[in-house]
N, C-alpha and C positions, 0 to 999 in steps of 0.2 A: 365119983360119978355115978348116975343110974345106970342098971344094968338092963340091956334091953331085951326083953322077953318074947320079942316076935310080933311081926305085924298081923298077924291073925287073931291075938287077944285083945278082947274089947277094951282091956285095960292098958294096950300098948305097952310101953317100955317100964310101967311102974310108976307111982308118984302123980305125973300129971302137972303142968303148970296152969295158971289160973291168970285170969284177967281181969281188968275192970269192966263195968259194965258198958255196953254199946252206948256212944251219946244219943243215939236216935233208934227208935224200933226199925228193924229192917222191914220194907215193904214186901207184900206178898209175892210170890213168884210171878214172873211174867208168862202169861198164856202161852206166847210164841216161844217154842224152846228153842236155843241157839243151836245152829247147825254143826253137823258133826264134822271132825277134820282130821287129819292124819298128823300133824305137828302145830304145836303152840309155842310161841317163843315170847316172853314177857321180859321187857326192859324197862329198868326203873331208874328214873332221874330224881334230881334232889332239890326240896327246899324252895320252891318258887311257886306262885300262885297264878291261877288261870289268867288273869287279867295283866300279868308280865310276859305271858307266851302267845296266847293267841291274839291275832290281830296286829301284833305288833311286829317289827323288824328284826327281833332278837333272834328268833328261830324259824328262818324262811323254809327249810328243808321239812321240819316237823309241821308247821303251817300248811305246807302243800299236801302233806299226806293227811292231815286233817280235813281239807277241803275235798280230796278225791275220794277218801274213804269214810271212816266213821268217826264221830267226834261227839264224847259224852260231855255235853254243855252243862250239866248239874250234879257233877261226882265231886265228892268231898272225901278228904283223907278222913282218918278216924281220931287221930290223936296227935300229939307233940311229947316227946322228941320221935326221931325218925324209926327207933327199932321196934316199936309197938304197931307200925304200919307195915313193917316189912314181915312180921309175923301174922298180921291180918290177911296179907296177900298169900301166906302160906299155910297158916294154920287155923285161919278164920276167929282168931282171938289176938288180944294184944301181947300176951303172956307177962310183959314186963314194961316199964316206962324207964328202965336204966340202959343207957348206950352202953356202959361198961359191964353190962351182964355176961357171964361166962359159963354159966351152969349146962349142963344138958337138959334139953327139953323132951320131955316124956308125953305131952299132949298129942293128940292126934294132929295128922300133918299130911300135906299134900305128897310127900314121899311114901309114907306108909300107904295111903290109897291107890297110888301108882302102881305099886308094888302087888298090892292085892288083886289090881285089876290085870297084871302082867304087862305094864306099861313100862317103857323107859325113859331114864330122865338123867340130866346133867345141869349142874351150876356152873356157869361160866363167869369167873369173878377176874377183871382186871387188876394186874398186879398182885395177884395171888401168889405168894411165895413159891407154891409148888404143889403139884397134884396130891389131894388129899391132906391139905393143911387146914387144921382146925384151930390154930392158936391165935393170938390177939392179933392187933393193929400193927402192920408194918407199911409205914405212909409210902404210897398213898392208897394201899388197900385198908378198908376198914370192914371190920367183922360184923358190927352191927349192920351193916348194909346187905349182908349174904347169909340171911336166916337158915337155909339148908345144912349150913356148916354147925348148927347148935342141934338138931334133931338127933335123939340116941339113936332112931334107926339108920342114921348115916355114921354118927361118930363111932358107935360101937360095933360096926360091921366093916370089916376089912374090904369086902367088894364094894359095898355101896358108897363107902368114903371115898373111893378112887374115881367117883363121879363129880367130887369137886375139882374143877380143873382151872387153870389160867386161860383167860380169854382168848389167849393166841391159839388154842386149840379149836375156837369155834368156826375160824374160815378153813382150817383143816377138814372139820367134820362135814361143813357145808359142801366143799369142793368134792369130798368123797361120797355126798349123799348119805351121811351117817349121822345126821342129826337124830337126836331121841326124840321120842313122842313129846315130852315136855323139856323146854330149855328155861331156865332163869337166867338171865345176862344183866350182869352189874358192872358199870363202869367205875373207875375209881375216882378218887376225890377230885382229881384234876379233871376230868371228864364227864361228870354227871352234874354239873352246874353247883356242885357243893362248894368247891373251892376255886374252880374255873367259872367263867362267864357261860351265860347261856349261849352264847354264839359258838364256843368252843365246843360245848355239849352239842349242838346242832350239826356242826362239821364232823365231830365223832359219829353221829348217828347215819349221817350220809355217807362216810366212809366205810364204816364198818358193818352198817345193819342194811344199807340200800341193797347189796348184793343178795342178800336175802329174797328181794321182792321179784329179782330175776332169775330165782333158781326154779328150774322145771318142776321139781316135786312141790314146793311151796306154793307155785302157780296153780297146780292142781287142787290141793286142798291143805294149804297153810294157814293159819293166824298168827298175827304179830298184835302183841299189845305192848303201847308205850304209856307209861304212867308216870306221875310224881308220886314220892313217899308222902309228902306233906307240902302244905302251902309256907309262906315265909312265917317269920316269927310273931308278925303283929295279926296273922288270918287263924283265927280260932273257930271259924264258922264250923259247926257240926263236928266240932273236936278238933279237927287237924287241919281245917282251911279247904278252899276252893280250889282244885287241882285240876290239870288237863289229863284226860285219858284218850287215847287214840286207838281205833282198831283198823288193821289193815289186812285185806286177804281177798281172795278170789270170791268167798261167800259173803263178804260184808255188803251190803247195799251201797252204791255209790252216791258220796255226797250225804249220807244220812247224819243228821245232827238230833240227838236224843236229848228231850227235856227231862226225861225220868229221872228221880234222885237216885244216885248210887254212892256206894262206899267201897272200900277194898274188899271186903267180905262177897260182893257180887262179882267182882272181877276174879276170886277164887271160885265162886261158883260157875263162872263162864269158863273156867279151865276144866272144872269137871265134867261140864254138860257137853263140851266141843269134843271132848276125848271120850267120852261114854263111861264116866266114872259114875256109878250109882249112888255112893256113900262119900260126901264131902265133908271137911272137917268143920267143927266149931260153927259159927253163925252162919257160914257158908252153906250149910245144909239146907236152910230154910231161907235162903237168898233170892234175890232176883237175878236170873242168869245173864241178863242183858240181851235177851233173845230179840228186841226190838231192832236190832242191829243186822239180822240176818233174813 
């Protein structure tokens, strides 16, 4: 396992993961910067394309959020299979195309930049066996869907690794007004539409994420990002398929539907921009931060 050298070194934890080139050039940054918020919560769903979700009866709750808040109509995943997209969302590069990958990732990542900016974070994974767990799959938990568990800034630091928590902690932190600045929420394989249905995933969102929207702190300055990691296996448009991404929050323009081309590095750029992080990892450093939604 790589030895972590500290978040303030340009070389990070040493070594550094690499990725395949992006399937498309990233468009220039949007001239309208994203709004500043106090909390960002990102939820990632699985393996369904845009036309399977938007305008269908499969996910009525998510469709209601897309209509009321913000919908990115031209948002595309970067690659197949899943793991590279999760790393794009958190490291700005695909790192690997192997869903069984188990090595520590030394590349720059969102945790490193959050710590450098003195921001707080947690990863909430449903069915995670225990707090701080960085081992392999324990069904229905899937490690390849929990990218924070790979970063050397986390796995080699006893304090940071304790921020990997079972999803049951989310409701407690929300009720106690203790959500961190950045939260990554990963439903398990039964509830993220991977092994279960889209309707099951939609019910899970309404049950577990809808309480966030009525939280007073979130209503003042929160941002919820719901995205899908990749399209279905037959959809390889722009690398990973046409997927749904919905932005929810008090600073999101009501009912906005953006036709701007976006990929996962743009969602990472959005996280950095909204939280006031000046240095964003990988391809997100020069990406469009989705400012048109604000």
